C-alpha positions as CSV (number, residue, x, y, z in Angstrom):
1,M,94.3,-18.1,-29.9
2,S,96.4,-18.3,-33.0
3,D,96.1,-14.8,-35.4
4,F,97.1,-17.6,-38.2
5,D,94.7,-16.4,-41.1
6,L,92.9,-19.4,-42.1
7,T,90.1,-18.2,-44.0
8,S,91.5,-16.5,-46.7
9,D,92.3,-18.2,-50.1
10,N,92.6,-21.6,-49.0
11,I,94.2,-24.2,-52.1
12,L,92.8,-27.1,-49.8
13,E,89.6,-27.3,-47.1
14,T,87.7,-30.1,-45.4
15,N,85.2,-29.8,-43.9
16,G,83.6,-33.3,-41.7
17,L,85.8,-35.3,-43.8
18,T,85.2,-38.8,-42.6
19,V,86.9,-42.0,-43.8
20,T,85.5,-45.4,-42.4
21,F,86.9,-48.8,-42.7
22,G,84.4,-51.5,-41.3
23,G,82.5,-49.6,-38.6
24,L,85.4,-47.6,-37.6
25,N,86.4,-44.0,-38.5
26,A,90.1,-44.2,-39.7
27,N,88.8,-40.3,-39.9
28,D,86.2,-38.8,-38.2
29,Q,84.7,-35.4,-38.8
30,V,88.3,-33.5,-40.0
31,D,88.3,-29.6,-40.6
32,L,91.3,-29.0,-41.9
33,V,92.3,-26.1,-44.5
34,V,95.9,-25.3,-46.0
35,P,95.8,-21.7,-46.7
36,R,98.1,-20.6,-50.5
37,G,101.5,-20.5,-50.2
38,K,101.7,-21.7,-46.8
39,F,103.1,-24.7,-44.8
40,V,101.0,-26.7,-43.2
41,G,101.3,-29.7,-40.8
42,L,99.5,-33.1,-39.8
43,I,101.1,-34.7,-37.0
44,G,100.0,-37.9,-34.6
45,P,101.1,-41.6,-33.0
46,N,101.1,-44.1,-35.0
47,G,97.8,-45.2,-36.0
48,A,96.3,-42.1,-35.7
49,G,95.3,-41.5,-39.0
50,K,97.6,-39.0,-40.9
51,T,98.4,-40.9,-44.0
52,T,94.5,-42.1,-44.5
53,F,93.5,-38.6,-44.8
54,I,95.7,-37.8,-47.1
55,D,94.8,-40.8,-49.1
56,A,91.2,-39.6,-49.0
57,I,92.4,-35.9,-50.0
58,T,94.3,-37.8,-53.0
59,G,91.6,-40.3,-54.3
60,Y,93.2,-43.7,-53.0
61,V,90.4,-44.5,-50.5
62,P,87.0,-43.1,-50.6
63,M,85.6,-40.9,-48.2
64,S,82.3,-41.9,-46.4
65,A,81.3,-38.6,-45.5
66,G,82.1,-34.4,-45.6
67,T,83.7,-32.4,-48.6
68,A,86.6,-31.8,-50.0
69,T,87.8,-28.7,-52.3
70,L,91.0,-28.1,-54.2
71,N,91.0,-24.3,-55.3
72,G,87.4,-24.1,-54.4
73,E,86.6,-27.2,-56.6
74,D,84.9,-30.2,-54.8
75,I,87.2,-33.2,-55.8
76,R,85.9,-35.7,-54.4
77,P,84.2,-37.2,-57.8
78,L,87.6,-37.0,-59.3
79,K,90.0,-40.4,-60.0
80,P,93.3,-39.8,-58.4
81,H,94.9,-38.9,-61.8
82,E,92.4,-35.9,-62.4
83,R,93.3,-34.9,-59.1
84,S,97.0,-34.6,-60.2
85,Q,96.1,-33.3,-63.2
86,R,94.5,-30.2,-60.8
87,G,97.6,-29.7,-59.1
88,L,97.5,-31.4,-55.9
89,V,100.3,-34.4,-55.9
90,R,101.5,-36.5,-53.1
91,T,104.7,-38.6,-52.0
92,F,104.4,-41.8,-50.4
93,Q,106.4,-43.5,-47.5
94,S,108.1,-46.5,-49.6
95,L,110.6,-44.8,-51.5
96,E,109.6,-47.2,-54.8
97,L,112.1,-45.5,-56.9
98,F,112.7,-46.9,-61.0
99,E,116.5,-48.7,-59.6
100,D,117.0,-49.6,-63.4
101,L,116.8,-46.0,-64.4
102,S,118.7,-42.9,-63.4
103,V,118.0,-40.3,-60.8
104,R,117.1,-38.2,-63.7
105,D,115.2,-40.3,-65.5
106,N,113.3,-41.4,-62.5
107,L,111.9,-37.7,-62.4
108,L,111.3,-37.9,-66.1
109,V,109.2,-40.6,-66.0
110,A,107.0,-39.1,-63.3
111,A,106.9,-35.7,-65.1
112,Y,105.4,-36.8,-69.0
113,P,101.9,-36.8,-69.0
114,T,101.0,-40.1,-70.0
115,K,98.4,-40.9,-72.7
116,W,96.9,-44.2,-73.7
117,Y,98.6,-44.8,-76.5
118,S,102.4,-43.9,-74.5
119,F,103.2,-47.9,-74.3
120,I,102.9,-47.9,-78.1
121,L,105.4,-44.9,-78.7
122,D,107.5,-46.8,-75.6
123,M,108.0,-49.8,-77.3
124,L,108.7,-47.9,-80.9
125,Y,111.2,-46.2,-79.1
126,L,109.5,-42.8,-80.0
127,T,108.7,-41.6,-76.4
128,P,108.8,-37.4,-77.5
129,T,110.8,-34.9,-76.2
130,D,109.4,-32.1,-73.9
131,P,111.6,-29.0,-73.4
132,E,109.3,-27.4,-70.5
133,T,109.2,-31.0,-69.1
134,E,113.3,-31.1,-69.5
135,A,113.1,-27.4,-67.8
136,R,110.8,-28.9,-64.3
137,V,112.7,-31.5,-63.7
138,D,116.1,-29.5,-63.9
139,W,114.5,-27.5,-61.8
140,A,113.4,-30.3,-59.4
141,L,116.2,-31.6,-59.1
142,E,118.0,-27.9,-58.2
143,I,116.2,-27.5,-55.6
144,M,116.5,-30.0,-53.7
145,G,120.2,-30.2,-54.2
146,L,120.3,-33.3,-56.6
147,T,122.1,-31.6,-59.9
148,D,125.5,-33.3,-59.1
149,E,123.9,-36.9,-58.7
150,A,121.0,-36.7,-61.5
151,N,122.9,-39.0,-63.7
152,A,123.3,-41.9,-60.4
153,M,121.7,-45.0,-60.0
154,P,119.3,-44.8,-56.9
155,T,121.2,-47.4,-55.7
156,D,124.2,-46.3,-55.4
157,L,122.9,-43.3,-53.3
158,P,122.7,-43.8,-49.5
159,H,119.1,-43.7,-47.7
160,G,118.8,-39.8,-46.9
161,R,119.9,-38.6,-50.8
162,R,117.1,-41.7,-52.2
163,K,114.4,-39.7,-49.3
164,L,115.6,-36.7,-51.6
165,V,115.0,-38.0,-54.9
166,G,111.3,-39.2,-53.8
167,V,110.5,-35.3,-53.3
168,A,112.0,-34.2,-56.0
169,R,110.3,-36.5,-58.3
170,A,106.6,-35.5,-56.7
171,L,108.0,-32.0,-57.5
172,A,108.9,-32.6,-61.2
173,G,104.9,-31.6,-61.8
174,K,105.5,-28.4,-60.6
175,P,102.5,-29.2,-58.6
176,D,100.0,-26.5,-56.9
177,L,99.8,-28.2,-53.6
178,I,102.6,-30.9,-52.4
179,L,101.5,-33.4,-49.7
180,L,104.4,-35.0,-48.1
181,D,104.3,-38.3,-45.8
182,E,106.7,-39.0,-43.7
183,P,109.6,-37.7,-46.1
184,A,112.0,-37.8,-42.8
185,A,111.5,-41.6,-42.4
186,G,114.8,-43.4,-41.4
187,L,116.8,-40.0,-41.7
188,D,118.9,-38.8,-38.7
189,T,118.7,-35.2,-37.5
190,A,121.0,-34.1,-39.9
191,E,119.7,-35.8,-42.8
192,S,116.4,-34.3,-41.2
193,Q,117.3,-30.7,-40.9
194,N,118.8,-30.6,-44.4
195,L,115.7,-32.0,-45.9
196,G,113.2,-29.0,-43.7
197,R,116.1,-26.5,-45.5
198,H,114.7,-27.7,-48.9
199,L,111.1,-27.8,-48.0
200,R,110.7,-24.3,-47.4
201,E,112.1,-23.1,-50.2
202,F,108.6,-24.9,-52.2
203,L,106.9,-22.1,-51.1
204,D,109.3,-19.3,-52.7
205,H,108.0,-21.1,-56.2
206,D,104.4,-20.4,-55.8
207,M,103.6,-23.9,-54.0
208,S,101.5,-24.4,-50.9
209,V,102.7,-27.6,-48.8
210,F,100.9,-30.3,-46.3
211,L,103.2,-32.4,-44.1
212,I,102.7,-35.7,-42.8
213,D,105.8,-36.6,-40.2
214,H,106.7,-38.2,-36.7
215,D,109.9,-36.2,-36.4
216,M,108.0,-33.5,-34.3
217,G,111.8,-31.3,-34.4
218,L,111.1,-31.4,-38.4
219,V,107.4,-30.6,-38.0
220,L,107.8,-27.6,-35.4
221,G,110.6,-26.2,-37.6
222,V,109.7,-25.8,-40.8
223,C,105.3,-25.0,-40.8
224,D,103.3,-22.4,-40.3
225,Y,100.3,-23.9,-38.8
226,I,99.8,-27.5,-37.5
227,Y,96.8,-30.2,-37.0
228,V,97.1,-33.0,-34.5
229,L,95.1,-35.7,-34.6
230,D,94.2,-38.6,-32.3
231,F,92.0,-41.4,-32.7
232,G,90.6,-39.7,-36.0
233,K,89.8,-36.1,-34.4
234,I,91.5,-33.1,-34.4
235,I,92.8,-32.4,-31.2
236,A,94.5,-29.7,-31.1
237,Q,95.3,-26.9,-33.5
238,G,98.2,-23.5,-34.3
239,T,101.2,-22.5,-34.5
240,P,104.3,-24.4,-33.6
241,A,104.3,-22.4,-31.1
242,E,101.2,-22.9,-29.1
243,I,101.7,-26.7,-30.3
244,R,104.9,-26.9,-28.7
245,E,102.9,-25.8,-25.1
246,D,100.0,-27.9,-25.1
247,P,100.1,-30.4,-22.5
248,A,97.5,-32.5,-24.3
249,V,100.0,-32.9,-27.6
250,K,102.6,-33.8,-25.8
251,A,100.7,-36.2,-23.9
252,A,99.0,-37.6,-26.9
253,Y,101.3,-37.7,-29.3
254,L,105.1,-38.3,-27.4
255,G,104.8,-38.3,-24.0
256,A,105.7,-35.2,-22.0
257,E,109.3,-35.8,-21.3
258,A,109.3,-36.7,-25.0
259,G,107.6,-33.7,-26.0
260,E,110.2,-31.4,-24.6
261,V,112.9,-33.3,-26.2
262,Q,111.5,-33.0,-29.5
263,A,110.0,-29.4,-29.2
264,A,113.9,-28.0,-28.0
265,A,114.6,-29.7,-31.5
266,G,111.9,-28.2,-33.4
267,E,112.6,-24.6,-31.9
268,A,116.5,-25.3,-32.5
269,M,115.3,-25.8,-36.3
270,A,113.2,-22.7,-36.1
271,S,116.1,-20.6,-34.7
272,S,117.7,-21.4,-37.5
273,R,115.3,-20.8,-39.9
274,A,115.2,-17.2,-38.9
275,Q,119.0,-16.3,-38.4
276,E,118.9,-17.8,-42.7
277,D,116.0,-15.6,-43.4
278,N,117.7,-12.6,-42.0
279,S,121.0,-13.2,-42.9
């Protein structure tokens, strides 16, 4: 059993979290924690209920049973924007960037708090400037390596860079906990490894990270602890080393042969990360 500490200072905790659609439990009694300052992953096959779990945590679908707390506060009564204001921010599988705005302006739209009268100010071209918000945007661009492309239009960027913009936009709110939903979807191996290096840097800025992705190499390479979901239930949990060797995980998630290939990729990424940390 792992010696990873899952009991002290958890920023996110769910107990018995259940989401039901028409009698089907998309999430079934999910117990999961994200310790503060750690990088936790959730993997599983298509249809396992991974995105539903993030939707439930962020308020986009209702929980049928169970509890969810953020920094010890019950977040079930809170609307999505109220959870975001508490420091819980997510990305989405679809990029949904504003194609007619520059990269930097895409981040500014997400970073500025919206008030009921904001649209009136926009109509009158009186949108206020906020040095603190502008600084957060510049900070997010720098972390994701996008400073040189701040004035570019999203349509001028390759897919891999556009994915980084989507993550940077979530960062611009300076969240306490960022939930990443398939950030490596559509990326090649080199782009995924580059993304992984950026994601680990989040922990150096007082953030905690919860990652969902099909890229087993990415998840094994960057996470401190991993949960495995299948048919809405947690079937395994542990450190990357423990998950890499779990035959049930390989069978349920990828199949044994594919699991060996992806595990090797994760081991290579983890080794590269360790070398960078020691240099």
